[in-house]
Each structure stands twice: as structure tokens, then as C-alpha cells.
C-alpha positions in Angstrom: 1.5 -6.8 -26.7 4.1 -7.8 -24.1 6.4 -6.5 -21.4 7.2 -2.8 -21.8 11.0 -2.5 -21.2 10.8 1.3 -20.8 7.7 2.2 -18.9 7.0 5.7 -17.7 7.1 5.5 -13.9 4.8 7.4 -11.6 6.2 8.1 -8.1 3.7 8.1 -5.2 4.4 8.7 -1.6 2.0 7.0 0.8 1.5 6.6 4.6 -1.5 4.3 4.5 -3.0 1.5 2.4 -2.6 1.9 -1.3 -3.8 0.2 -4.5 -0.8 0.4 -6.9 -1.1 1.0 -10.7 1.1 -0.4 -13.4 4.5 1.4 -13.5 4.1 2.8 -10.0 7.0 3.5 -7.7 5.4 3.4 -4.3 7.4 5.1 -1.6 6.0 4.1 1.8 6.4 5.7 5.2 5.2 3.3 7.9 6.2 4.8 11.2 5.3 2.1 13.7 2.4 0.8 11.6 2.8 -3.0 11.2 1.4 -4.5 8.1 0.7 -1.4 6.0 -0.8 -2.8 2.8 0.0 -2.1 -0.8 -2.1 -4.0 -3.3 -0.6 -4.8 -6.7 -2.8 -4.0 -9.8 -4.8 -6.7 -11.6 -2.4 -8.8 -13.5 -4.5 -9.0 -16.7 -3.4 -6.3 -19.1 -0.5 -5.2 -16.8 2.8 -5.1 -18.7 4.9 -2.8 -16.4 6.7 -3.5 -13.2 5.6 -2.1 -9.8 8.3 -1.0 -7.3 7.4 -0.8 -3.6 10.0 0.7 -1.2 9.8 1.4 2.5 11.6 4.8 2.9 11.5 5.6 6.6 13.3 4.3 9.7 10.1 3.4 11.5 9.6 0.0 12.9 6.6 -0.9 10.7 6.7 -3.1 7.7 4.9 -3.1 4.3 2.8 -6.1 3.2 2.4 -6.4 -0.6 -0.6 -8.4 -1.7 -2.7 -9.1 -4.8 -6.4 -8.6 -5.1 -7.1 -10.8 -8.1 -6.2 -14.3 -7.0 -2.7 -14.2 -8.6 0.4 -15.2 -6.6 3.7 -13.5 -5.8 6.5 -16.0 -6.6 4.2 -18.8 -5.8 2.9 -17.3 -2.5 -0.8 -16.8 -2.2 -1.5 -13.2 -3.1 -3.8 -12.7 -0.1 -0.8 -13.7 2.1 1.6 -11.6 0.1 5.2 -10.7 1.1 6.5 -8.2 3.5 9.5 -5.8 3.8 11.5 -5.9 7.0 11.0 -3.0 9.4 14.2 -1.5 8.0 14.6 1.7 6.0 15.1 1.5 2.3 13.9 -2.0 1.8 11.5 -3.1 -0.9 10.8 -5.1 -4.0 10.4 -4.7 -7.8 7.5 -6.8 -9.0 7.3 -7.9 -12.6 4.0 -9.2 -14.1 4.1 -12.6 -15.8 0.8 -12.8 -17.6 1.8 -16.2 -19.1 2.1 -17.9 -15.7 -0.5 -15.7 -13.9 2.1 -14.8 -11.3 3.9 -11.7 -10.1 7.7 -12.3 -9.9 10.0 -10.5 -7.5 12.9 -9.5 -9.7 14.9 -7.4 -7.2 14.8 -6.8 -3.5 
């Protein structure tokens, strides 16, 4: 079993902390909340990308982290990466089960 090139995406609008699922498109409204957290799914058995987008013009940013000790492009998953406080910014995360890492494949 490998990467699924045509996953069925699930769109979810959130305004608070959220634990993403494989093939989620997470549309985040932050308002002024700094560091609103989205946690990527466990890498083991995950074969679909996760998309996280900040969709409002609020000043807050979105922190994307991992919960299973994996990294995001080599950055510790507990540190994670953040969107700017700018509307319509975000990332697509691709699971790389071979390296035990999440890779940012678009921003």
C-alpha cells in the first residue's frame, strides 16, 4: 500500500484547536487568536495529504504540529510550522512513511 494519488477529501471549517484526519482540508478562521493549533494525524498508516489553510483576515496564525514524534520537513513536530497572520495562507502536507516525516509540498 502506498500514497493514494486521488484521495477523497473532507472539508472541515474550524475556529479552534483541531486534530486532522488523513485527506482533510482544514479551513481555519483565527480572528486574533495567535497560535491556533492543528495537529496532523499519526503518520503510521497515513497515505493521504492534509491541507491546512487560514481563510480569514484576522491577525492570528495557525500552528501545525504532530502528535507522534514525527517531523515536518525536519522541524520537530512539537515545534511545528506556522502560517503568517495573512488570509489565504497555508500548506499541503504529504506523509512520507519511509522517512518518518511530513513534507510540505506546497505553501
